[in-house]
VEXLUM-563443 format. One record per atom (N, C-alpha, C): residue number from 1; residue in one letter; atom name; x, y negated, z. Coordinates in Angstrom, 3 decimals. Atoms other than C-alpha are relative to their C-alpha. Example, Ala and Ser with C-alpha at 12.3 -4.5 7.8 and 13.67 -1.06 7.14 Angstrom:
% VEXLUM-563443
i:1; aa:a; at:N; xx:0.890; yy:1.190; zz:0.000
i:1; aa:a; at:CA; xx:12.300; yy:4.500; zz:7.800
i:1; aa:a; at:C; xx:0.900; yy:-1.200; zz:0.000
i:2; aa:s; at:N; xx:-0.820; yy:1.190; zz:-0.060
i:2; aa:s; at:CA; xx:13.670; yy:1.060; zz:7.140
i:2; aa:s; at:C; xx:-0.770; yy:-1.090; zz:0.730
END
This chain:
% VEXLUM-563443
i:1; aa:m; at:N; xx:1.059; yy:0.425; zz:0.932
i:1; aa:m; at:CA; xx:125.574; yy:169.512; zz:-128.940
i:1; aa:m; at:C; xx:-1.133; yy:0.669; zz:0.405
i:2; aa:n; at:N; xx:1.304; yy:-0.527; zz:-0.455
i:2; aa:n; at:CA; xx:121.947; yy:169.830; zz:-127.817
i:2; aa:n; at:C; xx:-0.903; yy:-0.113; zz:-1.297
i:3; aa:k; at:N; xx:1.033; yy:-0.261; zz:1.218
i:3; aa:k; at:CA; xx:118.836; yy:170.414; zz:-130.066
i:3; aa:k; at:C; xx:-0.268; yy:-1.620; zz:-0.724
i:4; aa:d; at:N; xx:0.149; yy:1.452; zz:0.745
i:4; aa:d; at:CA; xx:118.243; yy:166.447; zz:-130.681
i:4; aa:d; at:C; xx:1.101; yy:-0.373; zz:-0.680
i:5; aa:e; at:N; xx:-1.187; yy:0.071; zz:0.827
i:5; aa:e; at:CA; xx:121.855; yy:166.253; zz:-131.773
i:5; aa:e; at:C; xx:-0.061; yy:0.772; zz:-1.285
i:6; aa:l; at:N; xx:0.319; yy:-0.769; zz:1.087
i:6; aa:l; at:CA; xx:121.427; yy:169.049; zz:-134.114
i:6; aa:l; at:C; xx:-0.728; yy:-0.556; zz:-1.075
i:7; aa:i; at:N; xx:0.923; yy:0.644; zz:1.025
i:7; aa:i; at:CA; xx:118.361; yy:167.460; zz:-135.625
i:7; aa:i; at:C; xx:0.575; yy:-1.112; zz:-0.652
i:8; aa:g; at:N; xx:-0.347; yy:1.225; zz:0.565
i:8; aa:g; at:CA; xx:120.018; yy:164.262; zz:-136.009
i:8; aa:g; at:C; xx:1.370; yy:0.165; zz:-0.835
i:9; aa:r; at:N; xx:-1.097; yy:-0.429; zz:1.038
i:9; aa:r; at:CA; xx:123.351; yy:165.943; zz:-137.790
i:9; aa:r; at:C; xx:-0.645; yy:0.654; zz:-1.029
i:10; aa:i; at:N; xx:0.800; yy:-0.531; zz:1.363
i:10; aa:i; at:CA; xx:120.794; yy:167.883; zz:-140.166
i:10; aa:i; at:C; xx:-0.613; yy:-1.257; zz:-0.893
i:11; aa:a; at:N; xx:0.740; yy:1.178; zz:0.754
i:11; aa:a; at:CA; xx:118.794; yy:164.542; zz:-140.968
i:11; aa:a; at:C; xx:1.055; yy:-0.871; zz:-0.728
i:12; aa:q; at:N; xx:-1.169; yy:0.939; zz:0.676
i:12; aa:q; at:CA; xx:122.205; yy:162.726; zz:-141.911
i:12; aa:q; at:C; xx:0.109; yy:0.452; zz:-1.538
i:13; aa:n; at:N; xx:-0.153; yy:-0.669; zz:1.479
i:13; aa:n; at:CA; xx:122.352; yy:165.233; zz:-145.107
i:13; aa:n; at:C; xx:-1.315; yy:0.443; zz:-0.411
i:14; aa:s; at:N; xx:1.238; yy:-0.527; zz:0.534
i:14; aa:s; at:CA; xx:118.590; yy:165.761; zz:-145.702
i:14; aa:s; at:C; xx:-0.924; yy:-1.176; zz:-0.423
i:15; aa:t; at:N; xx:1.077; yy:0.945; zz:0.455
i:15; aa:t; at:CA; xx:115.714; yy:164.163; zz:-147.485
i:15; aa:t; at:C; xx:-1.415; yy:0.082; zz:0.942
i:16; aa:l; at:N; xx:1.323; yy:-0.315; zz:-0.846
i:16; aa:l; at:CA; xx:113.117; yy:165.661; zz:-144.678
i:16; aa:l; at:C; xx:0.294; yy:-1.088; zz:1.247
i:17; aa:t; at:N; xx:0.050; yy:0.864; zz:-1.293
i:17; aa:t; at:CA; xx:112.286; yy:163.441; zz:-141.635
i:17; aa:t; at:C; xx:0.548; yy:0.946; zz:1.131
i:18; aa:k; at:N; xx:-0.630; yy:-0.670; zz:-1.205
i:18; aa:k; at:CA; xx:113.630; yy:164.162; zz:-138.264
i:18; aa:k; at:C; xx:-1.226; yy:0.724; zz:0.826
i:19; aa:s; at:N; xx:0.982; yy:-1.229; zz:-0.721
i:19; aa:s; at:CA; xx:110.102; yy:165.557; zz:-137.060
i:19; aa:s; at:C; xx:-0.181; yy:1.218; zz:-0.901
i:20; aa:q; at:N; xx:0.233; yy:-1.454; zz:0.611
i:20; aa:q; at:CA; xx:109.924; yy:168.029; zz:-140.107
i:20; aa:q; at:C; xx:1.226; yy:0.818; zz:0.194
i:21; aa:i; at:N; xx:-1.195; yy:-0.719; zz:-0.318
i:21; aa:i; at:CA; xx:113.466; yy:169.089; zz:-139.380
i:21; aa:i; at:C; xx:-0.085; yy:0.701; zz:1.467
i:22; aa:r; at:N; xx:0.446; yy:-0.470; zz:-1.386
i:22; aa:r; at:CA; xx:112.387; yy:169.429; zz:-135.529
i:22; aa:r; at:C; xx:-0.710; yy:1.305; zz:-0.275
i:23; aa:q; at:N; xx:0.965; yy:-0.885; zz:0.065
i:23; aa:q; at:CA; xx:109.666; yy:171.722; zz:-136.462
i:23; aa:q; at:C; xx:0.817; yy:1.239; zz:-0.536
i:24; aa:v; at:N; xx:-0.668; yy:-1.124; zz:0.807
i:24; aa:v; at:CA; xx:111.996; yy:173.795; zz:-138.783
i:24; aa:v; at:C; xx:0.877; yy:0.594; zz:0.933
i:25; aa:v; at:N; xx:-0.991; yy:-0.656; zz:-0.988
i:25; aa:v; at:CA; xx:114.530; yy:174.298; zz:-135.862
i:25; aa:v; at:C; xx:-0.865; yy:0.675; zz:0.856
i:26; aa:e; at:N; xx:0.963; yy:-0.628; zz:-0.999
i:26; aa:e; at:CA; xx:111.693; yy:175.063; zz:-133.421
i:26; aa:e; at:C; xx:-0.495; yy:1.273; zz:-0.506
i:27; aa:d; at:N; xx:0.565; yy:-1.194; zz:0.715
i:27; aa:d; at:CA; xx:110.149; yy:177.384; zz:-135.817
i:27; aa:d; at:C; xx:1.061; yy:1.306; zz:-0.065
i:28; aa:t; at:N; xx:-1.111; yy:-0.994; zz:0.219
i:28; aa:t; at:CA; xx:113.531; yy:179.107; zz:-136.552
i:28; aa:t; at:C; xx:0.244; yy:1.031; zz:1.453
i:29; aa:f; at:N; xx:-0.601; yy:-0.715; zz:-1.250
i:29; aa:f; at:CA; xx:114.379; yy:179.835; zz:-132.780
i:29; aa:f; at:C; xx:-1.120; yy:0.814; zz:0.471
i:30; aa:s; at:N; xx:1.059; yy:-0.852; zz:-0.527
i:30; aa:s; at:CA; xx:110.949; yy:180.910; zz:-132.118
i:30; aa:s; at:C; xx:-0.292; yy:1.438; zz:-0.840
i:31; aa:y; at:N; xx:-0.084; yy:-1.417; zz:0.853
i:31; aa:y; at:CA; xx:110.982; yy:183.462; zz:-134.742
i:31; aa:y; at:C; xx:1.177; yy:0.968; zz:0.386
i:32; aa:i; at:N; xx:-1.028; yy:-0.927; zz:-0.435
i:32; aa:i; at:CA; xx:114.306; yy:184.687; zz:-133.573
i:32; aa:i; at:C; xx:-0.341; yy:0.789; zz:1.329
i:33; aa:a; at:N; xx:0.451; yy:-0.517; zz:-1.539
i:33; aa:a; at:CA; xx:112.938; yy:184.929; zz:-129.982
i:33; aa:a; at:C; xx:-1.231; yy:1.272; zz:-0.362
i:34; aa:e; at:N; xx:0.935; yy:-1.052; zz:0.366
i:34; aa:e; at:CA; xx:109.999; yy:186.860; zz:-131.577
i:34; aa:e; at:C; xx:0.474; yy:1.278; zz:-0.290
i:35; aa:a; at:N; xx:-0.784; yy:-1.149; zz:0.560
i:35; aa:a; at:CA; xx:112.164; yy:189.343; zz:-133.419
i:35; aa:a; at:C; xx:0.442; yy:0.710; zz:1.218
i:36; aa:l; at:N; xx:-0.569; yy:-0.521; zz:-1.001
i:36; aa:l; at:CA; xx:114.078; yy:189.888; zz:-130.246
i:36; aa:l; at:C; xx:-0.879; yy:0.806; zz:0.915
i:37; aa:a; at:N; xx:1.057; yy:-0.594; zz:-0.954
i:37; aa:a; at:CA; xx:111.060; yy:190.431; zz:-127.968
i:37; aa:a; at:C; xx:-0.623; yy:1.386; zz:-0.680
i:38; aa:e; at:N; xx:0.358; yy:-1.164; zz:0.538
i:38; aa:e; at:CA; xx:109.958; yy:193.026; zz:-130.507
i:38; aa:e; at:C; xx:0.814; yy:1.041; zz:-0.059
i:39; aa:g; at:N; xx:-1.094; yy:-1.033; zz:-0.048
i:39; aa:g; at:CA; xx:113.166; yy:194.910; zz:-130.247
i:39; aa:g; at:C; xx:0.947; yy:0.101; zz:-1.505
i:40; aa:d; at:N; xx:-0.875; yy:0.111; zz:1.287
i:40; aa:d; at:CA; xx:114.631; yy:193.764; zz:-133.757
i:40; aa:d; at:C; xx:1.170; yy:-0.746; zz:0.410
i:41; aa:k; at:N; xx:-1.064; yy:0.980; zz:0.083
i:41; aa:k; at:CA; xx:117.946; yy:192.301; zz:-134.378
i:41; aa:k; at:C; xx:-0.190; yy:-1.307; zz:-0.948
i:42; aa:f; at:N; xx:0.056; yy:0.977; zz:0.959
i:42; aa:f; at:CA; xx:118.756; yy:188.935; zz:-135.931
i:42; aa:f; at:C; xx:1.381; yy:-0.214; zz:-0.425
i:43; aa:k; at:N; xx:-1.213; yy:0.233; zz:0.639
i:43; aa:k; at:CA; xx:121.633; yy:188.699; zz:-138.275
i:43; aa:k; at:C; xx:0.150; yy:-1.043; zz:-0.943
i:44; aa:m; at:N; xx:-0.249; yy:1.170; zz:0.944
i:44; aa:m; at:CA; xx:123.114; yy:185.657; zz:-139.847
i:44; aa:m; at:C; xx:1.460; yy:0.213; zz:-0.448
i:45; aa:s; at:N; xx:-1.512; yy:-0.242; zz:0.476
i:45; aa:s; at:CA; xx:126.211; yy:186.748; zz:-142.070
i:45; aa:s; at:C; xx:0.664; yy:-1.306; zz:0.069
i:46; aa:g; at:N; xx:-1.140; yy:0.997; zz:-0.409
i:46; aa:g; at:CA; xx:129.299; yy:184.887; zz:-140.995
i:46; aa:g; at:C; xx:-0.094; yy:-0.684; zz:1.436
i:47; aa:f; at:N; xx:0.324; yy:0.798; zz:-1.205
i:47; aa:f; at:CA; xx:127.530; yy:183.331; zz:-137.959
i:47; aa:f; at:C; xx:0.175; yy:1.057; zz:1.229
i:48; aa:g; at:N; xx:0.153; yy:-0.990; zz:-1.230
i:48; aa:g; at:CA; xx:126.727; yy:186.310; zz:-135.562
i:48; aa:g; at:C; xx:-1.197; yy:0.701; zz:-0.332
i:49; aa:a; at:N; xx:1.301; yy:-0.592; zz:-0.142
i:49; aa:a; at:CA; xx:123.917; yy:188.498; zz:-134.502
i:49; aa:a; at:C; xx:-0.493; yy:-0.004; zz:1.390
i:50; aa:f; at:N; xx:0.558; yy:-0.093; zz:-1.345
i:50; aa:f; at:CA; xx:121.630; yy:188.597; zz:-131.729
i:50; aa:f; at:C; xx:-0.970; yy:1.164; zz:0.157
i:51; aa:s; at:N; xx:0.478; yy:-1.248; zz:-0.178
i:51; aa:s; at:CA; xx:120.150; yy:191.580; zz:-130.233
i:51; aa:s; at:C; xx:-0.335; yy:0.097; zz:1.543
i:52; aa:v; at:N; xx:0.356; yy:-0.105; zz:-1.445
i:52; aa:v; at:CA; xx:118.660; yy:192.896; zz:-126.869
i:52; aa:v; at:C; xx:0.767; yy:1.137; zz:0.620
i:53; aa:r; at:N; xx:-0.276; yy:-1.201; zz:-0.625
i:53; aa:r; at:CA; xx:120.288; yy:195.141; zz:-124.558
i:53; aa:r; at:C; xx:-0.527; yy:0.361; zz:1.350
i:54; aa:k; at:N; xx:0.801; yy:-0.432; zz:-1.073
i:54; aa:k; at:CA; xx:118.621; yy:196.989; zz:-121.693
i:54; aa:k; at:C; xx:1.074; yy:0.028; zz:1.178
i:55; aa:r; at:N; xx:-0.790; yy:-0.026; zz:-1.184
i:55; aa:r; at:CA; xx:120.124; yy:196.330; zz:-118.152
i:55; aa:r; at:C; xx:-0.675; yy:0.786; zz:0.967
i:56; aa:a; at:N; xx:0.705; yy:-1.198; zz:-0.967
i:56; aa:a; at:CA; xx:119.547; yy:199.285; zz:-115.884
i:56; aa:a; at:C; xx:-0.197; yy:-0.481; zz:1.445
i:57; aa:a; at:N; xx:0.108; yy:0.170; zz:-1.258
i:57; aa:a; at:CA; xx:118.305; yy:198.870; zz:-112.622
i:57; aa:a; at:C; xx:1.106; yy:0.340; zz:0.963
i:58; aa:r; at:N; xx:-1.419; yy:-0.181; zz:-1.017
i:58; aa:r; at:CA; xx:120.914; yy:198.564; zz:-109.744
i:58; aa:r; at:C; xx:-0.262; yy:-0.646; zz:1.629
i:59; aa:k; at:N; xx:0.114; yy:0.664; zz:-1.283
i:59; aa:k; at:CA; xx:121.269; yy:197.636; zz:-106.010
i:59; aa:k; at:C; xx:1.090; yy:-1.037; zz:-0.058
i:60; aa:g; at:N; xx:-0.706; yy:1.213; zz:-0.233
i:60; aa:g; at:CA; xx:122.614; yy:194.194; zz:-105.157
i:60; aa:g; at:C; xx:0.036; yy:-0.590; zz:1.298
i:61; aa:s; at:N; xx:0.066; yy:0.728; zz:-1.246
i:61; aa:s; at:CA; xx:122.885; yy:191.691; zz:-102.441
i:61; aa:s; at:C; xx:-0.117; yy:-1.328; zz:-0.325
i:62; aa:n; at:N; xx:0.289; yy:1.406; zz:-0.010
i:62; aa:n; at:CA; xx:121.749; yy:188.277; zz:-101.779
i:62; aa:n; at:C; xx:1.457; yy:-0.678; zz:0.561
i:63; aa:p; at:N; xx:-1.171; yy:0.386; zz:-0.471
i:63; aa:p; at:CA; xx:124.768; yy:186.288; zz:-101.628
i:63; aa:p; at:C; xx:0.065; yy:-1.002; zz:1.103
i:64; aa:r; at:N; xx:0.255; yy:0.947; zz:-1.148
i:64; aa:r; at:CA; xx:123.505; yy:183.883; zz:-99.272
i:64; aa:r; at:C; xx:0.165; yy:0.561; zz:1.398
i:65; aa:t; at:N; xx:0.262; yy:-0.738; zz:-1.123
i:65; aa:t; at:CA; xx:122.451; yy:186.440; zz:-96.722
i:65; aa:t; at:C; xx:0.573; yy:1.270; zz:0.280
i:66; aa:g; at:N; xx:-0.438; yy:-1.539; zz:-0.119
i:66; aa:g; at:CA; xx:124.074; yy:189.707; zz:-97.486
i:66; aa:g; at:C; xx:-1.114; yy:1.004; zz:-0.252
i:67; aa:e; at:N; xx:1.067; yy:-0.959; zz:0.101
i:67; aa:e; at:CA; xx:120.700; yy:191.314; zz:-97.557
i:67; aa:e; at:C; xx:0.131; yy:0.877; zz:-1.295
i:68; aa:k; at:N; xx:0.291; yy:-1.031; zz:1.083
i:68; aa:k; at:CA; xx:120.365; yy:194.455; zz:-99.647
i:68; aa:k; at:C; xx:-1.165; yy:-0.243; zz:-0.993
i:69; aa:i; at:N; xx:1.250; yy:0.106; zz:0.602
i:69; aa:i; at:CA; xx:118.105; yy:194.012; zz:-102.576
i:69; aa:i; at:C; xx:-0.150; yy:0.955; zz:-1.228
i:70; aa:f; at:N; xx:-0.094; yy:-0.866; zz:1.038
i:70; aa:f; at:CA; xx:116.941; yy:195.924; zz:-105.524
i:70; aa:f; at:C; xx:-0.288; yy:-0.864; zz:-1.450
i:71; aa:i; at:N; xx:0.132; yy:0.675; zz:1.162
i:71; aa:i; at:CA; xx:117.399; yy:194.562; zz:-109.183
i:71; aa:i; at:C; xx:-0.701; yy:0.824; zz:-0.774
i:72; aa:e; at:N; xx:0.761; yy:-0.826; zz:0.920
i:72; aa:e; at:CA; xx:114.835; yy:195.795; zz:-111.557
i:72; aa:e; at:C; xx:0.631; yy:0.076; zz:-1.364
i:73; aa:e; at:N; xx:-0.571; yy:-0.264; zz:1.392
i:73; aa:e; at:CA; xx:115.793; yy:196.999; zz:-115.135
i:73; aa:e; at:C; xx:-0.684; yy:-1.266; zz:-0.801
i:74; aa:k; at:N; xx:0.278; yy:1.077; zz:0.967
i:74; aa:k; at:CA; xx:115.398; yy:194.245; zz:-117.789
i:74; aa:k; at:C; xx:0.755; yy:-0.200; zz:-1.369
i:75; aa:n; at:N; xx:-0.542; yy:0.350; zz:1.227
i:75; aa:n; at:CA; xx:116.117; yy:193.252; zz:-121.248
i:75; aa:n; at:C; xx:0.610; yy:-1.137; zz:-0.154
i:76; aa:a; at:N; xx:-0.467; yy:1.221; zz:-0.290
i:76; aa:a; at:CA; xx:118.538; yy:190.713; zz:-121.781
i:76; aa:a; at:C; xx:0.682; yy:-0.245; zz:-1.700
i:77; aa:p; at:N; xx:-0.724; yy:0.296; zz:1.436
i:77; aa:p; at:CA; xx:119.596; yy:188.829; zz:-125.191
i:77; aa:p; at:C; xx:1.471; yy:-0.165; zz:0.041
i:78; aa:v; at:N; xx:-1.543; yy:-0.084; zz:0.236
i:78; aa:v; at:CA; xx:123.100; yy:189.101; zz:-126.423
i:78; aa:v; at:C; xx:0.405; yy:-0.532; zz:-1.172
i:79; aa:f; at:N; xx:-0.361; yy:0.785; zz:1.185
i:79; aa:f; at:CA; xx:124.905; yy:187.192; zz:-129.057
i:79; aa:f; at:C; xx:1.553; yy:0.619; zz:-0.234
i:80; aa:s; at:N; xx:-1.268; yy:-0.443; zz:0.522
i:80; aa:s; at:CA; xx:127.839; yy:188.887; zz:-131.023
i:80; aa:s; at:C; xx:0.332; yy:-0.849; zz:-1.163
i:81; aa:p; at:N; xx:-0.359; yy:0.705; zz:0.928
i:81; aa:p; at:CA; xx:129.754; yy:186.337; zz:-132.881
i:81; aa:p; at:C; xx:0.465; yy:0.519; zz:-1.320
i:82; aa:g; at:N; xx:-0.356; yy:-0.555; zz:1.175
i:82; aa:g; at:CA; xx:130.580; yy:186.879; zz:-136.638
i:82; aa:g; at:C; xx:1.330; yy:-0.295; zz:-0.355
i:83; aa:k; at:N; xx:-1.379; yy:0.225; zz:0.348
i:83; aa:k; at:CA; xx:134.080; yy:187.069; zz:-138.210
i:83; aa:k; at:C; xx:0.468; yy:-1.372; zz:-0.251
i:84; aa:k; at:N; xx:-0.168; yy:1.558; zz:0.454
i:84; aa:k; at:CA; xx:133.791; yy:183.606; zz:-139.869
i:84; aa:k; at:C; xx:-0.023; yy:-1.191; zz:1.090
i:85; aa:l; at:N; xx:0.194; yy:0.850; zz:-1.066
i:85; aa:l; at:CA; xx:132.574; yy:181.899; zz:-136.801
i:85; aa:l; at:C; xx:1.121; yy:0.273; zz:1.103
i:86; aa:v; at:N; xx:-1.073; yy:-0.341; zz:-0.926
i:86; aa:v; at:CA; xx:135.308; yy:183.349; zz:-134.496
i:86; aa:v; at:C; xx:1.159; yy:-0.754; zz:-0.648
i:87; aa:e; at:N; xx:-1.381; yy:0.633; zz:0.765
i:87; aa:e; at:CA; xx:137.976; yy:182.226; zz:-137.272
i:87; aa:e; at:C; xx:-0.103; yy:-1.378; zz:0.203
i:88; aa:m; at:N; xx:0.215; yy:1.298; zz:-0.122
i:88; aa:m; at:CA; xx:136.445; yy:178.886; zz:-137.316
i:88; aa:m; at:C; xx:0.180; yy:-0.739; zz:1.282
i:89; aa:v; at:N; xx:-0.252; yy:0.608; zz:-1.419
i:89; aa:v; at:CA; xx:136.392; yy:178.260; zz:-133.480
i:89; aa:v; at:C; xx:1.356; yy:0.051; zz:0.239
i:90; aa:n; at:N; xx:-1.440; yy:-0.144; zz:-0.173
i:90; aa:n; at:CA; xx:140.138; yy:179.294; zz:-133.446
i:90; aa:n; at:C; xx:0.899; yy:-0.620; zz:-0.854
i:91; aa:t; at:N; xx:-0.689; yy:1.058; zz:0.713
i:91; aa:t; at:CA; xx:141.039; yy:177.036; zz:-136.058
i:91; aa:t; at:C; xx:0.009; yy:-1.362; zz:-0.003
i:92; aa:q; at:N; xx:0.301; yy:1.227; zz:-0.323
i:92; aa:q; at:CA; xx:139.664; yy:174.040; zz:-134.902
i:92; aa:q; at:C; xx:0.962; yy:-0.720; zz:0.967
i:93; aa:k; at:N; xx:-0.899; yy:0.857; zz:-0.955
i:93; aa:k; at:CA; xx:142.049; yy:171.272; zz:-133.557
i:93; aa:k; at:C; xx:-0.614; yy:-0.504; zz:1.299
i:94; aa:s; at:N; xx:0.642; yy:0.683; zz:-1.235
i:94; aa:s; at:CA; xx:141.351; yy:170.149; zz:-129.841
i:94; aa:s; at:C; xx:0.213; yy:-1.386; zz:-0.091
END
């Protein structure tokens, strides 16, 4: 599912227009990203939590050339699924 499909699914059960729903979805993800950028976590009970982990600087190599490179420290967003989400994914029939 992509963003447009999500908006369409929400619109099926809503009195809001698709453009209003699109704005809400975009604002939601923007606010989550802002919180993470400020070092906060975002938790949604039953769904999961977004947080930021610091990845340490390390040595690596270019897979094409084998050249040794230095990879700088960076912050990486991570998602930890909630118990309800894990249960739902594991009980869905394929």
